[in-house]
C-alpha positions as CSV (number, residue, x, y, z in Angstrom):
1,X,17.2,-18.5,-3.3
2,X,16.4,-16.6,-6.2
3,X,18.9,-13.2,-7.0
4,X,17.9,-10.7,-9.5
5,X,19.8,-7.9,-11.8
6,X,17.3,-8.6,-15.0
7,X,14.0,-8.7,-16.1
8,X,11.7,-11.3,-13.9
9,X,8.4,-13.1,-14.0
10,X,6.8,-11.5,-11.3
11,X,3.8,-13.3,-11.0
12,X,6.2,-16.5,-10.3
13,X,6.6,-15.3,-6.9
14,X,3.1,-16.1,-6.0
15,X,1.9,-19.1,-7.7
16,X,1.0,-22.5,-6.4
17,X,-0.5,-25.7,-7.1
18,X,-3.6,-25.3,-5.1
19,X,-4.6,-29.0,-6.2
20,X,-1.5,-30.5,-3.7
21,X,-2.6,-28.7,-1.1
22,X,-5.2,-30.6,1.3
23,X,-8.5,-30.3,0.7
24,X,-9.0,-28.1,4.3
25,X,-6.2,-25.6,3.1
26,X,-7.6,-25.1,-0.7
27,X,-10.7,-23.5,0.5
28,X,-8.5,-21.0,2.6
29,X,-5.6,-20.3,0.3
30,X,-5.4,-16.7,-1.4
31,X,-3.4,-16.1,-4.2
32,X,-2.0,-12.8,-4.3
33,X,0.0,-10.5,-6.8
34,X,2.6,-8.3,-7.6
35,X,1.2,-5.2,-5.7
36,X,2.0,-1.6,-5.5
37,X,3.9,-1.7,-2.4
38,X,6.0,-4.8,-3.5
39,X,6.9,-3.1,-6.7
40,X,8.2,-0.1,-5.0
41,X,10.5,-2.3,-3.0
42,X,12.0,-3.7,-5.7
43,X,12.4,-0.3,-7.6
44,X,13.8,1.0,-4.8
45,X,16.2,-2.1,-4.2
46,X,17.5,-1.8,-8.1
47,X,18.2,2.1,-7.2
48,X,20.5,1.3,-4.5
49,X,24.1,2.6,-6.0
50,X,26.7,0.3,-7.0
51,X,28.9,2.3,-4.9
52,X,26.7,2.0,-1.9
53,X,27.1,-1.9,-2.0
54,X,30.8,-1.5,-2.8
55,X,31.0,0.5,0.3
56,X,28.9,-1.6,2.4
57,X,30.6,-4.5,1.6
58,X,33.6,-3.2,2.5
59,X,32.4,-1.9,6.0
60,X,30.8,-5.2,6.1
61,X,34.2,-6.9,6.2
62,X,36.0,-4.8,8.4
63,X,32.9,-5.6,11.1
64,X,32.7,-9.2,10.4
65,X,34.8,-10.5,13.6
66,X,32.6,-8.5,16.0
67,X,29.1,-8.8,15.3
68,X,26.3,-11.0,13.6
69,X,25.2,-10.2,9.7
70,X,22.3,-8.9,11.0
71,X,23.4,-6.5,13.8
72,X,26.3,-5.6,10.0
73,X,23.0,-5.0,8.1
74,X,21.6,-2.5,11.2
75,X,24.7,-0.7,11.3
76,X,25.2,-0.3,7.9
77,X,21.2,0.3,7.0
78,X,21.6,-2.4,4.3
79,X,19.7,-5.7,3.9
80,X,16.6,-4.4,4.0
81,X,13.6,-6.5,4.1
82,X,10.0,-6.9,2.5
83,X,7.3,-9.7,3.2
84,X,4.2,-8.3,2.3
85,X,2.0,-5.1,1.5
86,X,-0.1,-2.9,4.0
87,X,-3.1,-4.2,1.9
88,X,-2.2,-7.7,2.4
89,X,-1.2,-7.4,5.9
90,X,-4.7,-6.1,6.7
91,X,-6.5,-8.7,4.7
92,X,-4.6,-11.3,6.7
93,X,-5.4,-9.5,10.0
94,X,-8.9,-8.8,9.4
95,X,-9.9,-11.6,11.6
96,X,-8.8,-10.1,14.6
97,X,-11.7,-8.6,16.6
98,X,-9.6,-5.9,18.9
99,X,-6.8,-4.2,16.9
100,X,-5.2,-2.4,20.6
101,X,-2.1,-4.0,20.7
102,X,0.6,-6.4,18.1
103,X,3.5,-7.9,19.1
104,X,6.3,-8.7,16.3
105,X,8.7,-11.4,17.4
106,X,12.1,-11.0,15.8
107,X,11.2,-7.5,14.2
108,X,14.7,-6.4,12.8
109,X,14.5,-2.7,12.1
110,X,11.1,-2.5,12.2
111,X,10.8,-2.1,8.2
112,X,8.1,-5.3,7.8
113,X,6.5,-4.3,11.1
114,X,5.7,-0.8,9.5
115,X,3.6,-2.3,7.1
116,X,1.0,-3.0,9.6
117,X,1.7,-0.9,12.7
118,X,-0.4,1.5,11.9
119,X,-3.3,-0.9,12.4
120,X,-2.7,-1.2,16.0
121,X,-3.0,1.5,19.3
122,X,0.2,0.2,20.2
123,X,3.1,-2.0,18.7
124,X,5.6,-4.1,20.7
125,X,8.8,-5.9,19.1
126,X,11.3,-8.3,20.6
127,X,14.6,-8.4,18.6
128,X,18.1,-9.9,19.3
129,X,20.4,-7.7,17.6
130,X,21.3,-4.6,19.9
131,X,21.6,-2.3,16.7
132,X,18.4,-3.4,15.5
133,X,17.2,-3.0,18.6
134,X,17.9,0.7,18.2
135,X,16.3,1.2,15.4
136,X,13.3,-0.4,16.6
137,X,13.1,2.1,19.2
138,X,13.6,4.9,16.7
139,X,10.4,4.1,15.0
140,X,8.5,4.5,18.7
141,X,7.8,0.6,19.1
142,X,7.8,-0.7,22.3
143,X,10.6,-3.4,22.9
144,X,10.1,-6.4,25.1
145,X,12.6,-8.6,26.6
146,X,13.3,-11.8,25.2
147,X,12.7,-13.6,28.4
148,X,9.4,-11.8,29.7
149,X,7.6,-11.0,26.6
150,X,5.0,-13.7,26.8
151,X,4.1,-12.7,30.4
152,X,0.9,-10.0,29.0
153,X,-1.4,-10.6,26.0
154,X,-1.9,-9.3,22.9
155,X,-4.4,-8.9,20.6
156,X,-2.3,-10.3,17.3
157,X,1.2,-11.8,17.6
158,X,3.4,-12.0,14.2
159,X,6.0,-14.2,13.9
160,X,7.8,-13.7,10.6
161,X,10.5,-15.6,9.2
162,X,11.5,-16.6,12.6
163,X,10.5,-20.2,13.4
164,X,13.3,-21.3,11.3
165,X,15.8,-19.1,12.8
166,X,15.8,-20.4,16.7
167,X,16.4,-23.3,18.2
168,X,12.9,-23.8,19.9
169,X,10.5,-23.4,17.3
170,X,7.6,-25.6,19.7
171,X,8.4,-23.4,22.6
172,X,8.0,-20.3,20.9
173,X,4.7,-21.5,19.0
174,X,3.1,-22.3,22.7
175,X,4.3,-18.9,24.3
176,X,2.5,-17.4,21.0
177,X,-0.6,-19.4,21.9
178,X,-0.6,-18.5,25.2
179,X,0.0,-14.4,24.9
180,X,-2.9,-13.7,22.3
181,X,-6.1,-13.5,23.3
182,X,-8.3,-16.3,22.9
183,X,-11.5,-14.2,22.1
184,X,-10.5,-12.7,18.7
185,X,-7.0,-12.8,19.2
186,X,-5.1,-13.5,15.8
187,X,-1.4,-15.0,15.3
188,X,0.4,-14.4,11.9
189,X,3.0,-16.7,10.5
190,X,5.7,-16.3,7.9
191,X,7.7,-19.3,7.0
192,X,9.9,-20.0,4.0
193,X,9.1,-23.3,2.7
194,X,10.5,-25.6,1.8
195,X,12.0,-25.8,5.3
196,X,15.4,-25.6,6.3
197,X,16.3,-24.4,9.9
198,X,19.3,-22.7,11.2
199,X,20.5,-20.3,13.7
200,X,22.6,-17.5,13.3
201,X,25.7,-16.8,15.3
202,X,28.3,-14.1,15.0
203,X,30.1,-15.8,12.5
204,X,28.6,-19.3,11.8
205,X,25.3,-20.6,11.1
206,X,24.2,-24.1,13.2
207,X,21.5,-26.7,12.9
208,X,17.9,-25.8,15.3
209,X,18.1,-28.3,18.3
210,X,14.4,-29.0,17.6
211,X,13.2,-28.0,14.5
212,X,9.5,-28.5,13.2
213,X,8.4,-31.5,12.4
214,X,7.0,-30.9,8.7
215,X,6.7,-33.8,6.2
216,X,6.7,-33.6,2.2
217,X,9.0,-32.5,0.0
218,X,7.5,-29.7,-2.2
219,X,6.3,-26.0,-0.8
220,X,2.8,-27.3,-1.4
221,X,3.1,-30.7,0.9
222,X,5.3,-28.7,3.7
223,X,2.4,-26.4,3.8
224,X,0.0,-28.9,4.3
225,X,1.9,-30.3,6.7
226,X,2.8,-27.7,8.6
227,X,-0.7,-26.4,9.0
228,X,-2.3,-29.6,10.1
229,X,0.5,-31.9,11.8
230,X,2.2,-28.7,13.6
231,X,0.0,-25.7,13.8
232,X,-3.3,-27.5,14.6
233,X,-2.6,-29.9,16.9
234,X,-1.2,-27.1,19.3
235,X,-4.4,-25.5,19.0
236,X,-4.5,-22.8,16.2
237,X,-6.6,-22.6,13.8
238,X,-6.5,-21.4,9.7
239,X,-8.2,-18.2,9.0
240,X,-6.1,-17.3,5.6
241,X,-3.0,-18.4,3.9
242,X,-1.0,-17.4,1.0
243,X,2.5,-17.2,-0.9
244,X,4.6,-14.3,-1.0
245,X,7.9,-13.5,-1.6
246,X,10.3,-13.0,0.8
247,X,12.7,-10.1,-0.3
248,X,15.9,-8.6,0.6
249,X,17.6,-5.8,-0.8
250,X,20.9,-6.8,-2.9
251,X,24.9,-6.4,-2.6
252,X,27.4,-6.6,-5.6
253,X,26.3,-10.0,-6.8
254,X,22.3,-9.2,-7.2
255,X,20.2,-6.0,-6.9
256,X,17.8,-7.9,-4.4
257,X,17.2,-11.7,-3.3
258,X,13.9,-13.6,-2.9
259,X,12.8,-16.8,-1.3
260,X,9.5,-18.5,-1.3
261,X,7.3,-17.4,1.6
262,X,3.9,-18.7,2.9
263,X,2.1,-15.9,5.2
264,X,-0.6,-17.7,7.7
265,X,-3.2,-16.1,9.7
266,X,-4.5,-18.2,12.4
267,X,-6.9,-18.2,15.5
268,X,-6.2,-19.9,18.4
269,X,-8.8,-22.4,20.1
270,X,-9.2,-23.8,23.5
271,X,-7.4,-26.3,24.3
272,X,-10.1,-28.6,25.3
273,X,-11.0,-28.3,21.8
274,X,-7.5,-30.1,20.4
275,X,-8.3,-32.4,17.5
276,X,-7.8,-36.3,17.3
277,X,-4.6,-37.8,15.7
278,X,-7.3,-38.7,12.8
279,X,-6.5,-35.1,11.7
280,X,-3.1,-35.4,11.0
281,X,-1.9,-35.0,7.6
282,X,-0.1,-37.5,5.4
283,X,1.6,-36.6,2.2
284,X,0.8,-39.2,0.2
285,X,-2.6,-38.6,0.7
286,X,-2.2,-35.2,-0.6
287,X,-5.2,-34.8,-3.7
288,X,-3.9,-34.2,-6.9
């Protein structure tokens, strides 16, 4: 994880060696840039006062025995997240034929959701944390229950930095496949790479029970494997992929934190058109 108090080369957040991507992905990979929404988030994070951070840290220690880190952030209105700008989300969702409904899985406080919510008539969301659910409700989003959200269909489903934070990412992907509309629907996934899957408890983290079987070491290798070894065999078809910083407002130690995030736009393919085993991606065959 990168943290920041001083100057940084923001272009680094978007850089990738496209020659190390599988050729099928190179054609659909977009190199983004440090746009105005991202600049504003970083500026706002840098403007949070030191005394606010001290207060939040003190209250977080008090709340530590009772609630998870996610819920503490919701209660204190800290730890705001940023994945992509409204402009980039609009481009990533441009393949969505109709924009009547979108579901954001694990939406947190809705700060990220708000960047694409205006593209849709109705916004639905799921979230485990009760304080975060309250923040989503305050934004006017329709809250869905964790065990029933997949019983209806949506024009788009977003799952932003959740696949590495749940015990059963394959089941989640299958539910997403089953709920997004086949004709013109879009699935939007964000995942921090290199991949490290863990699940949050109240005061601890534990390993995923069924982690994604992603091959490779570098971001480029793992992105290729994620798309070709995990998503494609499940019936997902790549529209567009890009690399962005997954940003979080900071604390006493740093103004903000960032991780390398891959944002992936997908269509769904009917099950009878599944690819053969020969389409599997092998790390040693990456073109250089």
